[in-house]
C-alpha positions as CSV (number, residue, x, y, z in Angstrom):
1,M,-3.9,-22.5,-4.5
2,N,-1.0,-24.2,-2.8
3,I,0.3,-23.9,0.8
4,R,3.2,-21.6,-0.2
5,R,1.0,-19.1,-1.9
6,M,-1.4,-19.1,1.0
7,T,1.5,-18.6,3.4
8,M,2.9,-15.7,1.4
9,I,-0.6,-14.1,1.3
10,A,-1.0,-14.6,5.1
11,I,2.5,-13.2,5.7
12,F,1.8,-10.0,3.7
13,A,-1.6,-9.5,5.3
14,A,0.1,-9.8,8.7
15,L,2.8,-7.4,7.6
16,M,0.2,-4.9,6.6
17,C,-1.4,-5.2,10.1
18,V,1.9,-4.7,11.9
19,C,3.0,-1.9,9.7
20,A,-0.3,-0.1,10.4
21,W,0.3,-0.2,14.1
22,I,3.7,1.5,13.7
23,A,2.4,5.1,13.7
24,V,3.7,8.6,14.5
25,P,1.3,11.5,14.8
26,S,1.5,13.9,11.8
27,P,2.3,17.5,12.6
28,F,0.7,18.6,9.3
29,S,-2.8,17.0,9.6
30,A,-4.6,16.8,12.9
31,G,-5.8,13.3,13.8
32,T,-3.7,11.5,11.2
33,F,-0.5,9.5,11.5
34,F,2.5,8.6,9.5
35,T,2.4,4.8,9.3
36,L,4.2,2.1,7.5
37,Q,1.0,0.8,5.9
38,T,2.0,2.4,2.6
39,F,5.3,0.5,2.7
40,A,3.6,-2.8,3.4
41,I,1.0,-2.3,0.7
42,I,3.6,-1.3,-1.9
43,L,6.0,-4.1,-1.0
44,C,3.2,-6.6,-1.3
45,G,2.5,-5.4,-4.9
46,L,6.2,-5.5,-5.8
47,V,6.8,-9.0,-4.4
48,L,3.7,-11.0,-5.0
49,S,1.9,-11.9,-8.2
50,P,-1.1,-9.7,-9.0
51,V,-3.6,-12.2,-7.8
52,D,-1.7,-13.0,-4.6
53,A,-1.2,-9.3,-3.9
54,F,-4.9,-8.6,-4.3
55,F,-5.8,-11.5,-2.0
56,A,-3.3,-10.3,0.7
57,S,-4.8,-6.9,0.7
58,L,-8.3,-8.3,0.7
59,V,-7.4,-10.5,3.7
60,Y,-6.1,-7.4,5.4
61,I,-9.3,-5.5,4.8
62,L,-11.5,-8.5,5.8
63,L,-9.7,-8.7,9.1
64,G,-10.8,-5.1,9.7
65,V,-14.4,-6.0,8.5
66,V,-14.7,-8.6,11.2
67,G,-13.7,-6.0,13.8
68,L,-10.0,-6.7,14.4
69,P,-8.0,-3.5,15.0
70,V,-5.7,-3.8,12.0
71,F,-5.6,-0.2,10.9
72,S,-3.6,2.8,12.2
73,S,-3.8,3.4,15.9
74,F,-5.3,-0.1,16.3
75,G,-8.5,1.1,14.5
76,T,-11.1,-1.1,13.1
77,L,-12.6,-0.8,9.6
78,Y,-15.7,0.9,11.0
79,S,-13.8,3.5,13.0
80,R,-11.6,4.3,10.0
81,L,-13.8,3.9,6.9
82,F,-16.3,6.6,7.9
83,S,-13.6,9.2,8.8
84,P,-12.3,11.9,6.4
85,F,-9.2,9.8,5.9
86,G,-11.1,6.5,5.3
87,G,-10.7,6.6,1.5
88,Y,-7.2,5.2,1.8
89,I,-8.7,1.9,2.6
90,F,-10.1,1.6,-0.9
91,G,-6.7,2.3,-2.2
92,F,-5.2,-0.3,0.0
93,V,-7.3,-2.9,-1.7
94,L,-6.5,-1.9,-5.3
95,A,-2.9,-0.7,-5.0
96,P,-1.1,-4.1,-4.6
97,L,-3.0,-5.6,-7.6
98,L,-2.3,-2.6,-9.8
99,I,1.4,-2.3,-8.7
100,A,2.0,-5.9,-9.5
101,L,0.3,-5.6,-12.9
102,V,2.2,-2.5,-13.9
103,K,5.5,-3.8,-12.6
104,N,5.1,-7.1,-14.5
105,A,4.1,-5.2,-17.7
106,L,7.1,-2.8,-17.4
107,L,9.5,-5.6,-16.7
108,K,8.2,-7.4,-19.9
109,M,8.5,-4.2,-21.9
110,F,12.1,-3.6,-20.8
111,K,13.2,-7.3,-20.7
112,G,16.9,-7.8,-20.9
113,K,17.7,-4.3,-19.9
114,K,19.2,-3.3,-16.6
115,T,16.2,-1.2,-15.6
116,K,14.7,-3.4,-12.8
117,P,15.5,-1.0,-9.9
118,A,14.1,2.0,-11.8
119,V,11.0,0.0,-12.8
120,Y,10.4,-1.0,-9.1
121,I,10.9,2.6,-7.8
122,F,8.8,4.2,-10.6
123,T,6.0,1.7,-10.1
124,A,6.0,2.1,-6.4
125,I,6.0,5.9,-6.4
126,V,3.7,6.7,-9.4
127,V,1.2,3.8,-9.2
128,G,1.4,3.2,-5.5
129,I,1.0,6.7,-4.3
130,T,-1.6,7.6,-6.9
131,V,-3.8,4.6,-6.2
132,I,-3.6,4.9,-2.5
133,D,-3.9,8.7,-2.2
134,L,-6.6,9.4,-4.8
135,P,-9.4,7.7,-2.9
136,G,-8.2,9.3,0.3
137,V,-8.3,12.8,-1.3
138,I,-11.8,12.1,-2.8
139,Q,-13.2,10.9,0.5
140,Y,-11.7,13.9,2.4
141,M,-13.1,16.2,-0.2
142,I,-16.6,14.7,0.1
143,M,-16.6,14.7,3.9
144,S,-15.1,18.1,4.4
145,G,-17.0,19.8,1.6
146,C,-13.9,21.4,0.1
147,D,-12.6,21.3,-3.5
148,F,-10.1,18.7,-4.8
149,F,-7.1,21.0,-4.5
150,T,-7.8,22.0,-1.0
151,A,-8.5,18.4,0.1
152,S,-5.3,17.2,-1.5
153,I,-3.1,19.3,0.8
154,P,-4.0,17.6,4.2
155,A,-4.9,14.2,2.6
156,A,-2.0,13.7,0.2
157,V,0.6,16.5,-0.1
158,A,1.3,16.4,3.7
159,F,2.3,12.7,3.3
160,M,4.2,13.0,0.1
161,P,7.8,13.2,1.4
162,T,7.4,10.2,3.7
163,D,5.4,8.3,1.1
164,I,8.2,8.7,-1.4
165,L,10.7,7.4,1.1
166,K,8.4,4.4,1.9
167,C,8.1,3.7,-1.8
168,I,11.9,3.7,-2.3
169,L,12.4,1.5,0.8
170,A,9.7,-0.9,-0.5
171,A,11.5,-1.1,-3.9
172,V,14.9,-1.7,-2.3
173,V,13.4,-4.5,0.0
174,A,11.5,-6.1,-2.9
175,L,14.7,-6.2,-5.0
176,A,16.6,-7.7,-2.1
177,L,13.9,-10.4,-1.6
178,E,13.8,-11.4,-5.3
179,K,16.5,-14.2,-5.1
180,P,15.4,-15.7,-1.8
181,L,11.8,-15.8,-2.9
182,A,12.7,-17.2,-6.3
183,T,14.5,-20.0,-4.5
184,L,11.6,-20.6,-2.2
185,R,9.1,-20.8,-5.1
186,K,11.1,-23.6,-6.8
Protein backbone atom coordinates (compact mmCIF):
# COMPACT_ATOMS: atom_id res chain seq x y z
CA MET A 1 0.00 0.00 0.00
CA ASN A 2 1.47 3.35 -1.00
CA ILE A 3 1.43 6.67 0.84
CA ARG A 4 -1.37 8.12 -1.33
CA ARG A 5 -3.72 5.26 -0.56
CA MET A 6 -2.93 5.39 3.15
CA THR A 7 -3.50 9.14 3.12
CA MET A 8 -6.89 8.78 1.40
CA ILE A 9 -7.90 6.09 3.90
CA ALA A 10 -6.86 8.35 6.79
CA ILE A 11 -8.66 11.37 5.30
CA PHE A 12 -11.90 9.43 4.96
CA ALA A 13 -11.61 7.93 8.45
CA ALA A 14 -11.12 11.48 9.78
CA LEU A 15 -14.07 12.72 7.71
CA MET A 16 -16.25 10.02 9.27
CA CYS A 17 -15.19 11.17 12.75
CA VAL A 18 -15.91 14.82 12.06
CA CYS A 19 -19.23 14.09 10.34
CA ALA A 20 -20.34 12.00 13.34
CA TRP A 21 -19.81 15.01 15.60
CA ILE A 22 -22.09 17.19 13.48
CA ALA A 23 -25.36 16.16 15.13
CA VAL A 24 -28.85 17.56 15.54
CA PRO A 25 -31.29 15.89 17.97
CA SER A 26 -34.03 13.96 16.22
CA PRO A 27 -37.58 15.06 17.03
CA PHE A 28 -38.83 11.62 15.93
CA SER A 29 -36.69 9.28 18.03
CA ALA A 30 -35.75 10.18 21.59
CA GLY A 31 -32.04 9.93 22.29
CA THR A 32 -31.02 9.83 18.64
CA PHE A 33 -29.46 12.39 16.36
CA PHE A 34 -29.37 13.32 12.71
CA THR A 35 -25.67 13.20 11.88
CA LEU A 36 -23.56 13.41 8.77
CA GLN A 37 -22.08 9.95 9.42
CA THR A 38 -24.20 8.47 6.66
CA PHE A 39 -22.95 11.10 4.23
CA ALA A 40 -19.28 10.33 5.06
CA ILE A 41 -19.75 6.56 4.96
CA ILE A 42 -21.49 6.69 1.57
CA LEU A 43 -19.06 9.22 0.12
CA CYS A 44 -16.21 6.93 1.14
CA GLY A 45 -17.77 4.02 -0.76
CA LEU A 46 -18.43 6.15 -3.84
CA VAL A 47 -14.93 7.66 -4.01
CA LEU A 48 -12.50 4.98 -2.84
CA SER A 49 -11.78 1.51 -4.16
CA PRO A 50 -13.60 -1.31 -2.35
CA VAL A 51 -10.52 -2.31 -0.34
CA ASP A 52 -9.61 1.26 0.59
CA ALA A 53 -13.23 2.07 1.50
CA PHE A 54 -13.33 -0.96 3.80
CA PHE A 55 -10.04 0.02 5.44
CA ALA A 56 -11.23 3.60 5.98
CA SER A 57 -14.38 2.41 7.74
CA LEU A 58 -12.38 -0.16 9.70
CA VAL A 59 -9.95 2.54 10.87
CA TYR A 60 -12.93 4.65 11.91
CA ILE A 61 -14.41 1.79 13.96
CA LEU A 62 -11.01 0.88 15.44
CA LEU A 63 -10.63 4.47 16.64
CA GLY A 64 -13.84 3.88 18.59
CA VAL A 65 -12.56 0.51 19.83
CA VAL A 66 -9.55 2.15 21.47
CA GLY A 67 -11.90 4.55 23.24
CA LEU A 68 -11.73 7.69 21.13
CA PRO A 69 -15.05 9.58 20.96
CA VAL A 70 -15.59 9.22 17.21
CA PHE A 71 -19.31 8.47 17.16
CA SER A 72 -22.32 10.78 17.39
CA SER A 73 -22.36 13.13 20.37
CA PHE A 74 -18.69 12.30 20.95
CA GLY A 75 -19.58 8.73 21.93
CA THR A 76 -17.17 5.84 22.12
CA LEU A 77 -17.78 2.41 20.65
CA TYR A 78 -18.74 1.00 24.01
CA SER A 79 -21.24 3.75 24.76
CA ARG A 80 -22.89 3.31 21.34
CA LEU A 81 -22.57 -0.37 20.43
CA PHE A 82 -24.64 -1.63 23.34
CA SER A 83 -27.45 0.88 22.87
CA PRO A 84 -30.63 0.19 20.87
CA PHE A 85 -29.14 2.16 17.96
CA GLY A 86 -25.71 0.49 18.07
CA GLY A 87 -26.45 -1.78 15.13
CA TYR A 88 -25.63 1.02 12.72
CA ILE A 89 -21.97 0.56 13.60
CA PHE A 90 -22.00 -2.85 11.89
CA GLY A 91 -23.47 -1.18 8.82
CA PHE A 92 -20.77 1.50 8.94
CA VAL A 93 -18.12 -1.20 8.51
CA LEU A 94 -19.75 -2.97 5.57
CA ALA A 95 -21.48 -0.14 3.70
CA PRO A 96 -18.42 1.54 2.11
CA LEU A 97 -17.13 -1.81 0.83
CA LEU A 98 -20.47 -2.88 -0.62
CA ILE A 99 -21.20 0.56 -2.08
CA ALA A 100 -17.82 0.57 -3.85
CA LEU A 101 -18.34 -2.98 -5.17
CA VAL A 102 -21.87 -2.30 -6.45
CA LYS A 103 -20.91 1.07 -7.95
CA ASN A 104 -17.96 -0.49 -9.82
CA ALA A 105 -20.11 -3.39 -11.07
CA LEU A 106 -22.86 -1.04 -12.28
CA LEU A 107 -20.38 1.28 -13.98
CA LYS A 108 -18.87 -1.71 -15.83
CA MET A 109 -22.32 -2.93 -16.80
CA PHE A 110 -23.34 0.48 -18.20
CA LYS A 111 -19.91 1.40 -19.59
CA GLY A 112 -20.03 4.05 -22.26
CA LYS A 113 -23.52 5.21 -21.39
CA LYS A 114 -24.23 8.51 -19.67
CA THR A 115 -25.63 6.87 -16.55
CA LYS A 116 -22.89 7.71 -14.06
CA PRO A 117 -24.91 10.18 -11.92
CA ALA A 118 -27.85 7.77 -11.78
CA VAL A 119 -25.54 4.88 -10.83
CA TYR A 120 -23.99 6.92 -8.04
CA ILE A 121 -27.33 8.09 -6.64
CA PHE A 122 -29.00 4.67 -6.98
CA THR A 123 -26.05 2.90 -5.32
CA ALA A 124 -25.88 5.42 -2.50
CA ILE A 125 -29.59 5.29 -1.73
CA VAL A 126 -30.39 1.62 -2.22
CA VAL A 127 -27.17 -0.06 -1.08
CA GLY A 128 -26.05 2.56 1.41
CA ILE A 129 -29.28 3.03 3.30
CA THR A 130 -30.08 -0.69 3.28
CA VAL A 131 -26.68 -1.82 4.51
CA ILE A 132 -26.49 0.88 7.20
CA ASP A 133 -30.11 0.73 8.41
CA LEU A 134 -30.75 -3.02 8.38
CA PRO A 135 -28.32 -3.85 11.24
CA GLY A 136 -29.64 -0.79 13.10
CA VAL A 137 -33.23 -2.02 12.85
CA ILE A 138 -32.25 -5.57 13.82
CA GLN A 139 -30.40 -4.42 16.95
CA TYR A 140 -33.24 -2.08 17.89
CA MET A 141 -35.68 -4.96 17.43
CA ILE A 142 -33.61 -7.29 19.64
CA MET A 143 -33.00 -4.74 22.38
CA SER A 144 -36.54 -3.40 22.51
CA GLY A 145 -38.29 -6.74 22.04
CA CYS A 146 -40.56 -5.50 19.28
CA ASP A 147 -41.20 -6.91 15.81
CA PHE A 148 -39.25 -5.85 12.71
CA PHE A 149 -41.94 -3.50 11.40
CA THR A 150 -42.33 -1.69 14.72
CA ALA A 151 -38.54 -1.42 15.13
CA SER A 152 -38.09 -0.01 11.63
CA ILE A 153 -40.15 3.10 12.36
CA PRO A 154 -37.85 4.73 14.97
CA ALA A 155 -34.68 3.03 13.72
CA ALA A 156 -34.97 3.63 9.96
CA VAL A 157 -38.14 5.28 8.68
CA ALA A 158 -37.66 8.34 10.92
CA PHE A 159 -34.27 8.92 9.28
CA MET A 160 -35.26 8.13 5.69
CA PRO A 161 -35.86 11.69 4.38
CA THR A 162 -32.54 13.01 5.69
CA ASP A 163 -30.73 9.82 4.68
CA ILE A 164 -31.93 10.21 1.09
CA LEU A 165 -30.74 13.83 1.04
CA LYS A 166 -27.34 12.76 2.45
CA CYS A 167 -27.09 10.05 -0.22
CA ILE A 168 -27.80 12.50 -3.02
CA LEU A 169 -25.31 14.98 -1.55
CA ALA A 170 -22.67 12.22 -1.30
CA ALA A 171 -23.29 11.24 -4.94
CA VAL A 172 -22.98 14.87 -6.12
CA VAL A 173 -19.77 15.39 -4.12
CA ALA A 174 -18.32 12.08 -5.34
CA LEU A 175 -18.99 13.01 -8.96
CA ALA A 176 -17.40 16.43 -8.41
CA LEU A 177 -14.32 14.80 -6.86
CA GLU A 178 -13.78 12.31 -9.69
CA LYS A 179 -11.53 14.45 -11.91
CA PRO A 180 -9.40 15.97 -9.12
CA LEU A 181 -8.88 12.54 -7.55
CA ALA A 182 -8.08 10.94 -10.90
CA THR A 183 -5.40 13.59 -11.42
CA LEU A 184 -4.04 12.97 -7.94
CA ARG A 185 -3.89 9.19 -8.51
CA LYS A 186 -1.71 9.55 -11.65
